[in-house]
Every structure is written in C-alpha cells, then in structure tokens.
N, CA, C, O and CB atoms as a CASP TS submission, in Angstrom:
PFRMAT TS
TARGET T0000
AUTHOR 0000-0000-0000
METHOD Language model
MODEL 1
PARENT N/A
ATOM      1  N   UNK     1      83.587 113.175  65.299  1.00  0.00           N
ATOM      2  CA  UNK     1      84.959 113.608  65.378  1.00  0.00           C
ATOM      3  C   UNK     1      85.871 112.394  65.278  1.00  0.00           C
ATOM      4  O   UNK     1      85.604 111.355  65.882  1.00  0.00           O
ATOM      5  CB  UNK     1      85.216 114.388  66.678  1.00  0.00           C
ATOM      6  N   UNK     2      86.936 112.530  64.520  1.00  0.00           N
ATOM      7  CA  UNK     2      87.958 111.500  64.446  1.00  0.00           C
ATOM      8  C   UNK     2      89.096 111.865  65.376  1.00  0.00           C
ATOM      9  O   UNK     2      89.295 113.035  65.703  1.00  0.00           O
ATOM     10  CB  UNK     2      88.466 111.320  63.001  1.00  0.00           C
ATOM     11  N   UNK     3      89.835 110.862  65.796  1.00  0.00           N
ATOM     12  CA  UNK     3      91.003 111.066  66.640  1.00  0.00           C
ATOM     13  C   UNK     3      92.211 110.482  65.938  1.00  0.00           C
ATOM     14  O   UNK     3      92.110 109.525  65.170  1.00  0.00           O
ATOM     15  CB  UNK     3      90.810 110.425  68.040  1.00  0.00           C
ATOM     16  N   UNK     4      93.353 111.080  66.218  1.00  0.00           N
ATOM     17  CA  UNK     4      94.600 110.655  65.604  1.00  0.00           C
ATOM     18  C   UNK     4      95.622 110.380  66.699  1.00  0.00           C
ATOM     19  O   UNK     4      95.696 111.101  67.694  1.00  0.00           O
ATOM     20  CB  UNK     4      95.126 111.725  64.609  1.00  0.00           C
ATOM     21  N   UNK     5      96.403 109.331  66.502  1.00  0.00           N
ATOM     22  CA  UNK     5      97.435 108.953  67.461  1.00  0.00           C
ATOM     23  C   UNK     5      98.772 109.133  66.765  1.00  0.00           C
ATOM     24  O   UNK     5      99.007 108.599  65.680  1.00  0.00           O
ATOM     25  CB  UNK     5      97.245 107.475  67.978  1.00  0.00           C
ATOM     26  N   UNK     6      99.652 109.903  67.416  1.00  0.00           N
ATOM     27  CA  UNK     6     100.942 110.199  66.806  1.00  0.00           C
ATOM     28  C   UNK     6     102.066 109.915  67.791  1.00  0.00           C
ATOM     29  O   UNK     6     102.084 110.443  68.904  1.00  0.00           O
ATOM     30  CB  UNK     6     100.998 111.661  66.333  1.00  0.00           C
ATOM     31  N   UNK     7     103.007 109.068  67.362  1.00  0.00           N
ATOM     32  CA  UNK     7     104.197 108.788  68.169  1.00  0.00           C
ATOM     33  C   UNK     7     105.225 109.883  67.897  1.00  0.00           C
ATOM     34  O   UNK     7     105.464 110.263  66.751  1.00  0.00           O
ATOM     35  CB  UNK     7     104.788 107.364  67.847  1.00  0.00           C
ATOM     36  N   UNK     8     105.827 110.383  68.979  1.00  0.00           N
ATOM     37  CA  UNK     8     106.839 111.430  68.851  1.00  0.00           C
ATOM     38  C   UNK     8     108.227 110.850  69.055  1.00  0.00           C
ATOM     39  O   UNK     8     108.379 109.744  69.574  1.00  0.00           O
ATOM     40  CB  UNK     8     106.582 112.562  69.857  1.00  0.00           C
ATOM     41  N   UNK     9     109.231 111.597  68.646  1.00  0.00           N
ATOM     42  CA  UNK     9     110.611 111.134  68.762  1.00  0.00           C
ATOM     43  C   UNK     9     111.078 111.018  70.207  1.00  0.00           C
ATOM     44  O   UNK     9     112.057 110.324  70.479  1.00  0.00           O
ATOM     45  CB  UNK     9     111.525 112.063  68.014  1.00  0.00           C
ATOM     46  N   UNK    10     110.395 111.688  71.144  1.00  0.00           N
ATOM     47  CA  UNK    10     110.777 111.602  72.563  1.00  0.00           C
ATOM     48  C   UNK    10     110.078 110.437  73.274  1.00  0.00           C
ATOM     49  O   UNK    10     110.046 110.387  74.504  1.00  0.00           O
ATOM     50  CB  UNK    10     110.445 112.920  73.278  1.00  0.00           C
ATOM     51  N   UNK    11     109.517 109.501  72.493  1.00  0.00           N
ATOM     52  CA  UNK    11     108.850 108.295  72.997  1.00  0.00           C
ATOM     53  C   UNK    11     107.537 108.567  73.712  1.00  0.00           C
ATOM     54  O   UNK    11     107.061 107.717  74.463  1.00  0.00           O
ATOM     55  CB  UNK    11     109.763 107.571  73.925  1.00  0.00           C
ATOM     56  N   UNK    12     106.946 109.726  73.496  1.00  0.00           N
ATOM     57  CA  UNK    12     105.594 109.962  73.995  1.00  0.00           C
ATOM     58  C   UNK    12     104.632 109.769  72.832  1.00  0.00           C
ATOM     59  O   UNK    12     105.023 109.825  71.666  1.00  0.00           O
ATOM     60  CB  UNK    12     105.450 111.396  74.623  1.00  0.00           C
ATOM     61  N   UNK    13     103.379 109.544  73.166  1.00  0.00           N
ATOM     62  CA  UNK    13     102.346 109.308  72.160  1.00  0.00           C
ATOM     63  C   UNK    13     101.210 110.287  72.423  1.00  0.00           C
ATOM     64  O   UNK    13     100.706 110.383  73.542  1.00  0.00           O
ATOM     65  CB  UNK    13     101.834 107.819  72.192  1.00  0.00           C
ATOM     66  N   UNK    14     100.815 111.008  71.390  1.00  0.00           N
ATOM     67  CA  UNK    14      99.762 112.009  71.525  1.00  0.00           C
ATOM     68  C   UNK    14      98.452 111.494  70.955  1.00  0.00           C
ATOM     69  O   UNK    14      98.428 110.840  69.912  1.00  0.00           O
ATOM     70  CB  UNK    14     100.165 113.309  70.830  1.00  0.00           C
ATOM     71  N   UNK    15      97.360 111.797  71.651  1.00  0.00           N
ATOM     72  CA  UNK    15      96.014 111.590  71.125  1.00  0.00           C
ATOM     73  C   UNK    15      95.530 112.964  70.701  1.00  0.00           C
ATOM     74  O   UNK    15      95.386 113.863  71.530  1.00  0.00           O
ATOM     75  CB  UNK    15      95.038 110.914  72.192  1.00  0.00           C
ATOM     76  N   UNK    16      95.279 113.127  69.399  1.00  0.00           N
ATOM     77  CA  UNK    16      94.928 114.419  68.828  1.00  0.00           C
ATOM     78  C   UNK    16      93.490 114.430  68.342  1.00  0.00           C
ATOM     79  O   UNK    16      92.979 113.417  67.866  1.00  0.00           O
ATOM     80  CB  UNK    16      95.869 114.767  67.687  1.00  0.00           C
ATOM     81  N   UNK    17      92.838 115.582  68.464  1.00  0.00           N
ATOM     82  CA  UNK    17      91.497 115.753  67.902  1.00  0.00           C
ATOM     83  C   UNK    17      91.614 115.974  66.404  1.00  0.00           C
ATOM     84  O   UNK    17      92.714 116.161  65.883  1.00  0.00           O
ATOM     85  CB  UNK    17      90.748 116.941  68.578  1.00  0.00           C
ATOM     86  N   UNK    18      90.490 115.952  65.715  1.00  0.00           N
ATOM     87  CA  UNK    18      90.532 116.129  64.266  1.00  0.00           C
ATOM     88  C   UNK    18      90.908 117.545  63.848  1.00  0.00           C
ATOM     89  O   UNK    18      91.157 117.793  62.668  1.00  0.00           O
ATOM     90  CB  UNK    18      89.200 115.771  63.673  1.00  0.00           C
ATOM     91  N   UNK    19      90.953 118.477  64.796  1.00  0.00           N
ATOM     92  CA  UNK    19      91.404 119.838  64.490  1.00  0.00           C
ATOM     93  C   UNK    19      92.823 120.088  65.001  1.00  0.00           C
ATOM     94  O   UNK    19      93.304 121.222  64.984  1.00  0.00           O
ATOM     95  CB  UNK    19      90.443 120.863  65.099  1.00  0.00           C
ATOM     96  N   UNK    20      93.495 119.017  65.460  1.00  0.00           N
ATOM     97  CA  UNK    20      94.892 119.105  65.833  1.00  0.00           C
ATOM     98  C   UNK    20      95.206 119.418  67.283  1.00  0.00           C
ATOM     99  O   UNK    20      96.373 119.581  67.639  1.00  0.00           O
ATOM    100  CB  UNK    20      95.510 120.099  65.022  1.00  0.00           C
ATOM    101  N   UNK    21      94.189 119.506  68.123  1.00  0.00           N
ATOM    102  CA  UNK    21      94.417 119.768  69.544  1.00  0.00           C
ATOM    103  C   UNK    21      94.826 118.486  70.258  1.00  0.00           C
ATOM    104  O   UNK    21      94.267 117.420  69.998  1.00  0.00           O
ATOM    105  CB  UNK    21      93.156 120.366  70.199  1.00  0.00           C
ATOM    106  N   UNK    22      95.806 118.592  71.161  1.00  0.00           N
ATOM    107  CA  UNK    22      96.219 117.444  71.958  1.00  0.00           C
ATOM    108  C   UNK    22      95.168 117.169  73.022  1.00  0.00           C
ATOM    109  O   UNK    22      94.875 118.028  73.854  1.00  0.00           O
ATOM    110  CB  UNK    22      97.605 117.684  72.604  1.00  0.00           C
ATOM    111  N   UNK    23      94.609 115.978  72.992  1.00  0.00           N
ATOM    112  CA  UNK    23      93.599 115.566  73.964  1.00  0.00           C
ATOM    113  C   UNK    23      94.270 114.924  75.170  1.00  0.00           C
ATOM    114  O   UNK    23      93.852 115.140  76.308  1.00  0.00           O
ATOM    115  CB  UNK    23      92.588 114.591  73.326  1.00  0.00           C
ATOM    116  N   UNK    24      95.315 114.131  74.917  1.00  0.00           N
ATOM    117  CA  UNK    24      96.020 113.444  75.998  1.00  0.00           C
ATOM    118  C   UNK    24      97.397 113.026  75.505  1.00  0.00           C
ATOM    119  O   UNK    24      97.645 112.931  74.303  1.00  0.00           O
ATOM    120  CB  UNK    24      95.217 112.211  76.500  1.00  0.00           C
ATOM    121  N   UNK    25      98.288 112.777  76.465  1.00  0.00           N
ATOM    122  CA  UNK    25      99.634 112.286  76.176  1.00  0.00           C
ATOM    123  C   UNK    25      99.833 110.969  76.912  1.00  0.00           C
ATOM    124  O   UNK    25      99.440 110.829  78.070  1.00  0.00           O
ATOM    125  CB  UNK    25     100.724 113.329  76.590  1.00  0.00           C
ATOM    126  N   UNK    26     100.447 110.002  76.232  1.00  0.00           N
ATOM    127  CA  UNK    26     100.644 108.669  76.800  1.00  0.00           C
ATOM    128  C   UNK    26     102.102 108.267  76.687  1.00  0.00           C
ATOM    129  O   UNK    26     102.867 108.852  75.921  1.00  0.00           O
ATOM    130  CB  UNK    26      99.747 107.633  76.096  1.00  0.00           C
ATOM    131  N   UNK    27     102.473 107.261  77.463  1.00  0.00           N
ATOM    132  CA  UNK    27     103.843 106.762  77.421  1.00  0.00           C
ATOM    133  C   UNK    27     103.995 105.563  76.485  1.00  0.00           C
ATOM    134  O   UNK    27     105.110 105.094  76.255  1.00  0.00           O
ATOM    135  CB  UNK    27     104.296 106.384  78.816  1.00  0.00           C
ATOM    136  N   UNK    28     102.870 105.060  75.941  1.00  0.00           N
ATOM    137  CA  UNK    28     102.960 103.944  75.003  1.00  0.00           C
ATOM    138  C   UNK    28     101.839 104.024  73.971  1.00  0.00           C
ATOM    139  O   UNK    28     100.774 104.588  74.220  1.00  0.00           O
ATOM    140  CB  UNK    28     102.902 102.601  75.754  1.00  0.00           C
ATOM    141  N   UNK    29     102.110 103.450  72.823  1.00  0.00           N
ATOM    142  CA  UNK    29     101.114 103.389  71.756  1.00  0.00           C
ATOM    143  C   UNK    29      99.913 102.570  72.202  1.00  0.00           C
ATOM    144  O   UNK    29      98.772 102.924  71.905  1.00  0.00           O
ATOM    145  CB  UNK    29     101.723 102.790  70.476  1.00  0.00           C
ATOM    146  N   UNK    30     100.161 101.483  72.909  1.00  0.00           N
ATOM    147  CA  UNK    30      99.080 100.607  73.361  1.00  0.00           C
ATOM    148  C   UNK    30      98.116 101.362  74.295  1.00  0.00           C
ATOM    149  O   UNK    30      96.899 101.206  74.188  1.00  0.00           O
ATOM    150  CB  UNK    30      99.662  99.368  74.081  1.00  0.00           C
ATOM    151  N   UNK    31      98.658 102.170  75.197  1.00  0.00           N
ATOM    152  CA  UNK    31      97.805 102.947  76.102  1.00  0.00           C
ATOM    153  C   UNK    31      96.957 103.951  75.338  1.00  0.00           C
ATOM    154  O   UNK    31      95.783 104.145  75.652  1.00  0.00           O
ATOM    155  CB  UNK    31      98.654 103.673  77.144  1.00  0.00           C
ATOM    156  N   UNK    32      97.551 104.589  74.334  1.00  0.00           N
ATOM    157  CA  UNK    32      96.817 105.568  73.539  1.00  0.00           C
ATOM    158  C   UNK    32      95.692 104.913  72.747  1.00  0.00           C
ATOM    159  O   UNK    32      94.579 105.437  72.693  1.00  0.00           O
ATOM    160  CB  UNK    32      97.764 106.296  72.593  1.00  0.00           C
ATOM    161  N   UNK    33      95.982 103.772  72.137  1.00  0.00           N
ATOM    162  CA  UNK    33      94.967 103.057  71.357  1.00  0.00           C
ATOM    163  C   UNK    33      93.825 102.595  72.263  1.00  0.00           C
ATOM    164  O   UNK    33      92.654 102.722  71.904  1.00  0.00           O
ATOM    165  CB  UNK    33      95.596 101.845  70.628  1.00  0.00           C
ATOM    166  N   UNK    34      94.168 102.059  73.436  1.00  0.00           N
ATOM    167  CA  UNK    34      93.140 101.606  74.380  1.00  0.00           C
ATOM    168  C   UNK    34      92.263 102.764  74.847  1.00  0.00           C
ATOM    169  O   UNK    34      91.041 102.636  74.912  1.00  0.00           O
ATOM    170  CB  UNK    34      93.792 100.925  75.589  1.00  0.00           C
ATOM    171  N   UNK    35      92.883 103.882  75.167  1.00  0.00           N
ATOM    172  CA  UNK    35      92.126 105.047  75.612  1.00  0.00           C
ATOM    173  C   UNK    35      91.211 105.564  74.512  1.00  0.00           C
ATOM    174  O   UNK    35      90.055 105.905  74.764  1.00  0.00           O
ATOM    175  CB  UNK    35      93.072 106.151  76.067  1.00  0.00           C
ATOM    176  N   UNK    36      91.731 105.621  73.299  1.00  0.00           N
ATOM    177  CA  UNK    36      90.920 106.091  72.176  1.00  0.00           C
ATOM    178  C   UNK    36      89.738 105.156  71.940  1.00  0.00           C
ATOM    179  O   UNK    36      88.620 105.614  71.701  1.00  0.00           O
ATOM    180  CB  UNK    36      91.776 106.200  70.900  1.00  0.00           C
ATOM    181  N   UNK    37      89.976 103.867  72.006  1.00  0.00           N
ATOM    182  CA  UNK    37      88.897 102.889  71.827  1.00  0.00           C
ATOM    183  C   UNK    37      87.831 103.044  72.906  1.00  0.00           C
ATOM    184  O   UNK    37      86.636 102.988  72.618  1.00  0.00           O
ATOM    185  CB  UNK    37      89.459 101.460  71.848  1.00  0.00           C
ATOM    186  N   UNK    38      88.271 103.241  74.154  1.00  0.00           N
ATOM    187  CA  UNK    38      87.328 103.450  75.250  1.00  0.00           C
ATOM    188  C   UNK    38      86.506 104.718  75.025  1.00  0.00           C
ATOM    189  O   UNK    38      85.295 104.725  75.243  1.00  0.00           O
ATOM    190  CB  UNK    38      88.072 103.532  76.591  1.00  0.00           C
ATOM    191  N   UNK    39      87.161 105.778  74.593  1.00  0.00           N
ATOM    192  CA  UNK    39      86.497 107.053  74.337  1.00  0.00           C
ATOM    193  C   UNK    39      85.445 106.876  73.241  1.00  0.00           C
ATOM    194  O   UNK    39      84.310 107.332  73.381  1.00  0.00           O
ATOM    195  CB  UNK    39      87.529 108.140  73.935  1.00  0.00           C
ATOM    196  N   UNK    40      85.831 106.214  72.154  1.00  0.00           N
ATOM    197  CA  UNK    40      84.899 106.020  71.044  1.00  0.00           C
ATOM    198  C   UNK    40      83.728 105.131  71.435  1.00  0.00           C
ATOM    199  O   UNK    40      82.599 105.369  71.006  1.00  0.00           O
ATOM    200  CB  UNK    40      85.622 105.421  69.853  1.00  0.00           C
ATOM    201  N   UNK    41      83.987 104.109  72.245  1.00  0.00           N
ATOM    202  CA  UNK    41      82.922 103.218  72.699  1.00  0.00           C
ATOM    203  C   UNK    41      81.900 103.982  73.533  1.00  0.00           C
ATOM    204  O   UNK    41      80.694 103.797  73.365  1.00  0.00           O
ATOM    205  CB  UNK    41      83.504 102.053  73.510  1.00  0.00           C
ATOM    206  N   UNK    42      82.373 104.827  74.417  1.00  0.00           N
ATOM    207  CA  UNK    42      81.466 105.620  75.256  1.00  0.00           C
ATOM    208  C   UNK    42      80.690 106.617  74.407  1.00  0.00           C
ATOM    209  O   UNK    42      79.497 106.825  74.631  1.00  0.00           O
ATOM    210  CB  UNK    42      82.250 106.361  76.360  1.00  0.00           C
ATOM    211  N   UNK    43      81.356 107.236  73.433  1.00  0.00           N
ATOM    212  CA  UNK    43      80.713 108.242  72.592  1.00  0.00           C
ATOM    213  C   UNK    43      79.704 107.617  71.641  1.00  0.00           C
ATOM    214  O   UNK    43      78.744 108.278  71.246  1.00  0.00           O
ATOM    215  CB  UNK    43      81.757 109.014  71.803  1.00  0.00           C
ATOM    216  N   UNK    44      79.902 106.347  71.261  1.00  0.00           N
ATOM    217  CA  UNK    44      79.006 105.701  70.304  1.00  0.00           C
ATOM    218  C   UNK    44      77.608 105.485  70.877  1.00  0.00           C
ATOM    219  O   UNK    44      76.664 105.241  70.126  1.00  0.00           O
ATOM    220  CB  UNK    44      79.590 104.372  69.863  1.00  0.00           C
ATOM    221  N   UNK    45      77.468 105.571  72.179  1.00  0.00           N
ATOM    222  CA  UNK    45      76.152 105.448  72.805  1.00  0.00           C
ATOM    223  C   UNK    45      75.219 106.553  72.320  1.00  0.00           C
ATOM    224  O   UNK    45      73.997 106.407  72.364  1.00  0.00           O
ATOM    225  CB  UNK    45      76.278 105.492  74.337  1.00  0.00           C
ATOM    226  N   UNK    46      75.800 107.657  71.860  1.00  0.00           N
ATOM    227  CA  UNK    46      75.013 108.811  71.429  1.00  0.00           C
ATOM    228  C   UNK    46      74.846 108.868  69.916  1.00  0.00           C
ATOM    229  O   UNK    46      74.333 109.850  69.380  1.00  0.00           O
ATOM    230  CB  UNK    46      75.659 110.087  71.917  1.00  0.00           C
ATOM    231  N   UNK    47      75.282 107.806  69.224  1.00  0.00           N
ATOM    232  CA  UNK    47      75.068 107.714  67.793  1.00  0.00           C
ATOM    233  C   UNK    47      76.115 108.406  66.939  1.00  0.00           C
ATOM    234  O   UNK    47      75.962 108.469  65.719  1.00  0.00           O
ATOM    235  CB  UNK    47      73.758 108.268  67.473  1.00  0.00           C
ATOM    236  N   UNK    48      77.176 108.927  67.545  1.00  0.00           N
ATOM    237  CA  UNK    48      78.218 109.583  66.767  1.00  0.00           C
ATOM    238  C   UNK    48      79.101 108.528  66.101  1.00  0.00           C
ATOM    239  O   UNK    48      79.349 107.465  66.669  1.00  0.00           O
ATOM    240  CB  UNK    48      79.066 110.522  67.663  1.00  0.00           C
ATOM    241  N   UNK    49      79.558 108.828  64.922  1.00  0.00           N
ATOM    242  CA  UNK    49      80.459 107.919  64.213  1.00  0.00           C
ATOM    243  C   UNK    49      81.865 108.516  64.244  1.00  0.00           C
ATOM    244  O   UNK    49      82.100 109.588  63.687  1.00  0.00           O
ATOM    245  CB  UNK    49      79.980 107.679  62.736  1.00  0.00           C
ATOM    246  N   UNK    50      82.779 107.837  64.881  1.00  0.00           N
ATOM    247  CA  UNK    50      84.143 108.297  65.031  1.00  0.00           C
ATOM    248  C   UNK    50      85.113 107.171  64.764  1.00  0.00           C
ATOM    249  O   UNK    50      84.762 105.993  64.822  1.00  0.00           O
ATOM    250  CB  UNK    50      84.366 108.871  66.415  1.00  0.00           C
ATOM    251  N   UNK    51      86.350 107.559  64.468  1.00  0.00           N
ATOM    252  CA  UNK    51      87.407 106.577  64.269  1.00  0.00           C
ATOM    253  C   UNK    51      88.696 107.087  64.882  1.00  0.00           C
ATOM    254  O   UNK    51      88.872 108.286  65.100  1.00  0.00           O
ATOM    255  CB  UNK    51      87.602 106.270  62.773  1.00  0.00           C
ATOM    256  N   UNK    52      89.588 106.157  65.153  1.00  0.00           N
ATOM    257  CA  UNK    52      90.942 106.464  65.610  1.00  0.00           C
ATOM    258  C   UNK    52      91.905 106.056  64.513  1.00  0.00           C
ATOM    259  O   UNK    52      91.810 104.952  63.978  1.00  0.00           O
ATOM    260  CB  UNK    52      91.278 105.736  66.956  1.00  0.00           C
ATOM    261  N   UNK    53      92.818 106.928  64.180  1.00  0.00           N
ATOM    262  CA  UNK    53      93.816 106.641  63.172  1.00  0.00           C
ATOM    263  C   UNK    53      95.199 106.791  63.770  1.00  0.00           C
ATOM    264  O   UNK    53      95.473 107.772  64.462  1.00  0.00           O
ATOM    265  CB  UNK    53      93.648 107.558  61.958  1.00  0.00           C
ATOM    266  N   UNK    54      96.071 105.836  63.515  1.00  0.00           N
ATOM    267  CA  UNK    54      97.458 105.935  63.958  1.00  0.00           C
ATOM    268  C   UNK    54      98.248 106.529  62.802  1.00  0.00           C
ATOM    269  O   UNK    54      98.278 105.975  61.704  1.00  0.00           O
ATOM    270  CB  UNK    54      98.039 104.532  64.400  1.00  0.00           C
ATOM    271  N   UNK    55      98.886 107.666  63.065  1.00  0.00           N
ATOM    272  CA  UNK    55      99.664 108.344  62.041  1.00  0.00           C
ATOM    273  C   UNK    55     101.071 107.784  61.985  1.00  0.00           C
ATOM    274  O   UNK    55     101.617 107.358  63.003  1.00  0.00           O
ATOM    275  CB  UNK    55      99.702 109.847  62.299  1.00  0.00           C
ATOM    276  N   UNK    56     101.654 107.785  60.806  1.00  0.00           N
ATOM    277  CA  UNK    56     103.041 107.328  60.632  1.00  0.00           C
ATOM    278  C   UNK    56     104.000 108.395  61.079  1.00  0.00           C
ATOM    279  O   UNK    56     105.214 108.201  61.011  1.00  0.00           O
ATOM    280  CB  UNK    56     103.320 106.949  59.175  1.00  0.00           C
TER
END
C-alpha cells in the first residue's frame, strides 16, 4: 500500500491511504512525513513494499 500526504488550505496535513481514506491528521508536513516513514519502516519488516508521496 502507498500513502499520500496532502496539505490542506486550513493548515492541516492529511495522511491518506492509496484508496483515499484519511489515516491521520497532522498539524505540520514534517510530522506527517515522519509518521509515514515510521509506519513504512515498521511495515517493511513483513516484506511489503510501500512508499509515501507528498501531493501538490
């Protein structure tokens, strides 16, 4: 599964699943990227290949 990070106009940042579901909401882009990286690192122990993409 891939994850997507989207900044909103209200200054919140969403972490989205590859099917568009909101996984988490953050107050900064840096927090969202760090959380996504942590999630992917933990998931990689099981051999899954995932990426995080920051959307424009």
